[in-house]
C-alpha positions as CSV (number, residue, x, y, z in Angstrom):
1,M,0.0,0.0,0.0
2,D,1.3,3.4,-0.9
3,E,2.1,5.3,2.3
4,D,0.6,8.6,1.1
5,I,-2.7,6.9,0.3
6,Y,-2.6,5.1,3.7
7,R,-2.1,8.4,5.6
8,E,-4.8,10.1,3.6
9,T,-7.2,7.2,4.3
10,Y,-6.1,7.1,8.0
11,R,-6.9,10.9,8.4
12,R,-10.3,10.4,6.8
13,L,-11.3,7.3,8.9
14,N,-9.7,8.5,12.1
15,P,-10.4,12.3,12.4
16,L,-9.8,12.2,16.2
17,P,-6.7,10.0,16.7
18,C,-5.8,8.9,20.2
19,V,-2.8,10.9,21.6
20,F,-1.6,7.8,23.4
21,E,-2.2,5.5,20.4
22,K,1.3,4.0,20.5
23,A,1.1,3.2,24.2
24,I,-2.3,1.6,23.7
25,L,-1.2,-0.5,20.7
26,R,1.9,-1.5,22.7
27,T,-0.5,-2.7,25.4
28,C,1.2,-0.8,28.3
29,C,-2.2,0.9,29.0
30,R,-5.8,1.2,27.9
31,C,-8.4,3.9,27.8
32,E,-12.1,3.8,28.4
33,L,-12.5,6.4,25.6
34,A,-10.4,4.6,23.0
35,Q,-11.8,2.9,20.0
36,K,-9.7,0.6,17.9
37,L,-9.9,0.7,14.1
38,N,-8.4,-1.6,11.5
39,L,-7.1,-0.1,8.3
40,A,-5.6,-2.6,5.8
41,E,-3.4,-4.8,8.0
42,R,-2.7,-2.0,10.5
43,E,-4.4,-1.0,13.7
44,A,-5.3,2.6,14.8
45,V,-6.9,4.0,17.9
46,A,-9.4,6.8,17.9
47,C,-10.6,9.0,20.8
48,T,-14.3,9.3,21.3
49,R,-14.2,12.8,22.9
50,V,-12.6,16.0,21.8
51,D,-12.2,17.4,25.3
52,A,-10.4,14.3,26.4
53,Q,-8.1,14.4,23.5
54,K,-7.2,18.0,24.4
55,I,-6.4,16.9,27.9
56,C,-4.2,14.0,26.7
57,R,-2.4,16.3,24.2
58,S,-1.6,18.9,26.9
59,V,-0.2,16.2,29.3
60,L,1.8,14.4,26.5
61,D,3.2,17.7,25.2
62,A,4.4,18.5,28.8
63,M,6.0,15.1,29.1
64,H,7.8,15.6,25.7
65,E,9.1,19.0,26.8
66,K,10.3,17.7,30.2
67,A,11.7,14.4,28.9
68,V,13.6,15.4,25.8
69,F,17.0,15.0,27.4
70,A,15.9,11.7,29.2
71,V,15.3,10.0,25.8
72,H,18.4,11.6,24.2
73,A,16.5,13.6,21.7
74,P,17.4,17.3,22.3
75,G,16.6,19.5,19.3
76,T,15.0,16.7,17.3
77,P,12.6,18.4,14.9
78,G,9.2,16.8,14.1
79,P,8.0,13.5,15.6
80,L,10.3,11.4,17.6
81,P,11.4,7.9,16.5
82,H,8.9,5.2,17.5
83,G,11.1,3.7,20.3
84,K,11.6,7.1,21.9
85,E,7.9,8.0,21.6
86,I,7.0,4.7,23.3
87,R,9.4,5.5,26.2
88,I,7.8,8.8,26.7
89,Q,4.2,7.5,26.4
90,C,4.6,4.3,28.4
91,G,7.2,5.5,30.8
92,G,5.3,8.8,31.4
93,L,2.1,7.0,32.2
94,L,3.9,4.5,34.5
95,G,5.6,7.5,36.2
96,L,2.3,9.3,36.6
97,K,0.7,6.1,38.0
98,Q,3.5,5.8,40.6
99,V,3.1,9.5,41.6
100,M,-0.6,9.1,41.9
101,G,-0.2,6.0,44.0
102,V,-2.4,3.9,41.7
103,D,-1.9,0.2,42.5
104,T,-2.8,-1.7,39.3
105,P,-1.0,-4.1,37.1
106,G,0.9,-2.6,34.1
107,D,-1.6,-2.6,31.2
108,T,-4.6,-1.9,33.4
109,I,-3.7,1.8,33.5
110,D,-6.7,3.6,32.2
111,V,-5.3,6.7,30.6
112,H,-8.4,8.9,30.8
113,A,-9.1,8.0,34.5
114,L,-5.4,8.5,35.4
115,L,-5.1,11.9,33.7
116,R,-8.4,13.1,35.1
117,S,-7.4,12.3,38.7
118,A,-3.9,13.7,38.2
119,L,-5.3,17.0,36.8
120,D,-7.9,17.1,39.7
121,R,-5.0,16.9,42.1
122,Y,-2.4,19.1,40.4
123,G,-4.5,21.5,38.4
124,D,-3.0,21.4,35.0
125,S,-0.3,19.6,33.0
126,E,2.4,22.0,33.8
127,Q,2.0,21.5,37.6
128,L,2.4,17.7,37.4
129,P,5.5,16.4,39.3
130,H,7.6,16.0,36.1
131,Q,10.8,15.3,37.9
132,E,9.5,12.0,39.2
133,I,7.8,11.2,35.9
134,V,10.9,11.9,33.9
135,R,12.9,9.6,36.2
136,V,10.6,6.7,35.2
137,I,10.7,7.7,31.6
138,S,14.5,7.6,31.6
139,S,14.6,4.2,33.2
140,Y,11.8,2.7,31.0
141,R,13.0,0.1,28.5
142,N,11.1,-1.1,25.5
143,R,10.8,-4.8,25.2
144,R,13.6,-6.4,23.3
145,Q,13.1,-8.1,19.9
146,R,13.4,-11.8,19.9
């Protein structure tokens, strides 16, 4: 499949993509508002609420800004490579889970519920305890290929 055609079809079928799509597809979390889509032989994740997507975007943007040195990507223009993005998304959510004191097994992190409770406690994405979150991001390791 031509990548340009795929991206165009993806944008048409998924007008509200999940911000934490890579983490959800990697199965390090889930979200009550996520809806999986299949396009050709690929999976995609859509968000079902615009307001929730904005919240997720603000938190992920803050994680990117604070963790750029932790993933060794200072000054990288555009999107990060897949592995570094996974480290920020999965590691960031695990770090936030630890900070919030949520005691659930790994992939049972519900992104929407976690972010909602974190923002209730801290106010906005800039007030989150990024030092602790970045510590988990920097120690997070993707699974190794077999």
